[in-house]
GUSE-268959 format. One record per residue (C-alpha): z, y, x; residue in one letter; residue number from 1. Coordinates in steps of 0.2 Angstrom, whole numbers, plus 5000, padded with zeros to 4 digits. Layout:
// GUSE-268959
+------+------+------+-----+-----+
!   pz !   py !   px ! res !   n !
+------+------+------+-----+-----+
!    Z !    Y !    X !   A ! NUM !
...
+------+------+------+-----+-----+
***
This chain:
// GUSE-268959
+------+------+------+-----+-----+
!   pz !   py !   px ! res !   n !
+------+------+------+-----+-----+
! 5664 ! 5382 ! 5188 !   M !   1 !
! 5678 ! 5391 ! 5198 !   R !   2 !
! 5677 ! 5410 ! 5198 !   W !   3 !
! 5685 ! 5418 ! 5213 !   D !   4 !
! 5682 ! 5436 ! 5209 !   L !   5 !
! 5698 ! 5446 ! 5213 !   G !   6 !
! 5705 ! 5463 ! 5207 !   I !   7 !
! 5697 ! 5472 ! 5222 !   A !   8 !
! 5680 ! 5464 ! 5218 !   G !   9 !
! 5681 ! 5469 ! 5200 !   L !  10 !
! 5686 ! 5487 ! 5204 !   G !  11 !
! 5672 ! 5488 ! 5216 !   L !  12 !
! 5660 ! 5481 ! 5203 !   L !  13 !
! 5666 ! 5493 ! 5190 !   A !  14 !
! 5664 ! 5508 ! 5202 !   A !  15 !
! 5646 ! 5502 ! 5206 !   M !  16 !
! 5643 ! 5501 ! 5188 !   S !  17 !
! 5648 ! 5518 ! 5185 !   L !  18 !
! 5638 ! 5525 ! 5199 !   G !  19 !
! 5623 ! 5515 ! 5194 !   F !  20 !
! 5625 ! 5522 ! 5176 !   G !  21 !
! 5625 ! 5540 ! 5182 !   L !  22 !
! 5610 ! 5538 ! 5194 !   I !  23 !
! 5600 ! 5529 ! 5180 !   A !  24 !
! 5604 ! 5543 ! 5168 !   H !  25 !
! 5599 ! 5556 ! 5182 !   W !  26 !
! 5583 ! 5547 ! 5185 !   I !  27 !
! 5578 ! 5545 ! 5166 !   V !  28 !
! 5584 ! 5562 ! 5161 !   G !  29 !
! 5589 ! 5566 ! 5143 !   K !  30 !
! 5573 ! 5559 ! 5136 !   G !  31 !
! 5582 ! 5544 ! 5127 !   L !  32 !
! 5600 ! 5548 ! 5124 !   T !  33 !
! 5615 ! 5557 ! 5132 !   R !  34 !
! 5624 ! 5540 ! 5132 !   W !  35 !
! 5612 ! 5532 ! 5144 !   L !  36 !
! 5624 ! 5532 ! 5158 !   W !  37 !
! 5637 ! 5522 ! 5148 !   L !  38 !
! 5624 ! 5509 ! 5142 !   F !  39 !
! 5617 ! 5507 ! 5159 !   A !  40 !
! 5635 ! 5505 ! 5166 !   A !  41 !
! 5640 ! 5492 ! 5153 !   I !  42 !
! 5624 ! 5482 ! 5156 !   A !  43 !
! 5626 ! 5483 ! 5175 !   Y !  44 !
! 5644 ! 5476 ! 5175 !   F !  45 !
! 5640 ! 5458 ! 5167 !   P !  46 !
! 5624 ! 5457 ! 5176 !   A !  47 !
! 5634 ! 5460 ! 5192 !   G !  48 !
! 5646 ! 5446 ! 5188 !   I !  49 !
! 5632 ! 5435 ! 5183 !   L !  50 !
! 5623 ! 5437 ! 5200 !   V !  51 !
! 5639 ! 5436 ! 5210 !   S !  52 !
! 5648 ! 5422 ! 5201 !   E !  53 !
! 5635 ! 5411 ! 5193 !   V !  54 !
! 5618 ! 5414 ! 5203 !   W !  55 !
! 5627 ! 5414 ! 5220 !   F !  56 !
! 5643 ! 5407 ! 5215 !   G !  57 !
! 5639 ! 5391 ! 5224 !   W !  58 !
! 5639 ! 5399 ! 5241 !   A !  59 !
! 5654 ! 5400 ! 5253 !   S !  60 !
! 5661 ! 5417 ! 5260 !   G !  61 !
! 5653 ! 5413 ! 5276 !   E !  62 !
! 5636 ! 5411 ! 5269 !   E !  63 !
! 5637 ! 5427 ! 5259 !   L !  64 !
! 5641 ! 5443 ! 5269 !   Q !  65 !
! 5649 ! 5454 ! 5265 !   P !  66 !
! 5660 ! 5446 ! 5252 !   N !  67 !
! 5673 ! 5458 ! 5245 !   I !  68 !
! 5687 ! 5449 ! 5236 !   D !  69 !
! 5675 ! 5436 ! 5229 !   G !  70 !
! 5661 ! 5449 ! 5225 !   L !  71 !
! 5645 ! 5445 ! 5233 !   S !  72 !
! 5641 ! 5463 ! 5237 !   F !  73 !
! 5623 ! 5462 ! 5244 !   D !  74 !
! 5618 ! 5450 ! 5231 !   E !  75 !
! 5624 ! 5462 ! 5217 !   V !  76 !
! 5612 ! 5475 ! 5225 !   Q !  77 !
! 5598 ! 5465 ! 5218 !   L !  78 !
! 5604 ! 5471 ! 5201 !   V !  79 !
! 5604 ! 5489 ! 5207 !   T !  80 !
! 5586 ! 5487 ! 5213 !   L !  81 !
! 5580 ! 5479 ! 5197 !   T !  82 !
! 5589 ! 5492 ! 5187 !   G !  83 !
! 5583 ! 5507 ! 5197 !   L !  84 !
! 5565 ! 5500 ! 5195 !   I !  85 !
! 5568 ! 5499 ! 5176 !   A !  86 !
! 5574 ! 5517 ! 5176 !   A !  87 !
! 5559 ! 5523 ! 5185 !   L !  88 !
! 5547 ! 5513 ! 5173 !   I !  89 !
! 5557 ! 5521 ! 5158 !   V !  90 !
! 5555 ! 5538 ! 5165 !   R !  91 !
! 5537 ! 5536 ! 5167 !   N !  92 !
! 5534 ! 5530 ! 5149 !   R !  93 !
! 5545 ! 5544 ! 5142 !   I !  94 !
! 5535 ! 5557 ! 5151 !   R !  95 !
! 5518 ! 5551 ! 5146 !   R !  96 !
! 5508 ! 5559 ! 5131 !   K !  97 !
! 5510 ! 5547 ! 5116 !   P !  98 !
! 5491 ! 5545 ! 5113 !   D !  99 !
! 5481 ! 5548 ! 5129 !   S ! 100 !
! 5492 ! 5539 ! 5141 !   G ! 101 !
! 5491 ! 5554 ! 5153 !   E ! 102 !
! 5507 ! 5563 ! 5160 !   P ! 103 !
! 5513 ! 5576 ! 5148 !   A ! 104 !
! 5512 ! 5594 ! 5153 !   K ! 105 !
! 5527 ! 5605 ! 5153 !   K ! 106 !
! 5528 ! 5617 ! 5138 !   P ! 107 !
! 5525 ! 5635 ! 5141 !   S ! 108 !
! 5538 ! 5647 ! 5137 !   A ! 109 !
+------+------+------+-----+-----+
***
């Protein structure tokens, strides 16, 4: 296997990872941990490399548009979509009452 991911592609993937981590943290909230943004960003980065270089690594630059310095940009957005769906599911699970399965009510002040 030949990896053709360049510095600009890695930089873009790192920026996308950081952005994804922040958005996932914003969606889920502080229900799990305050380090959720970091965990999400760290998980996003290798998933993006896996999708870009392994899953779609066989395709040429003409078949994958846009291809930014070896990074299959549109295909990596599949990771974004999957991750955001997972963040919404986690948010829904955190905000349910533990026993009844119904949404939790906000505590009164």
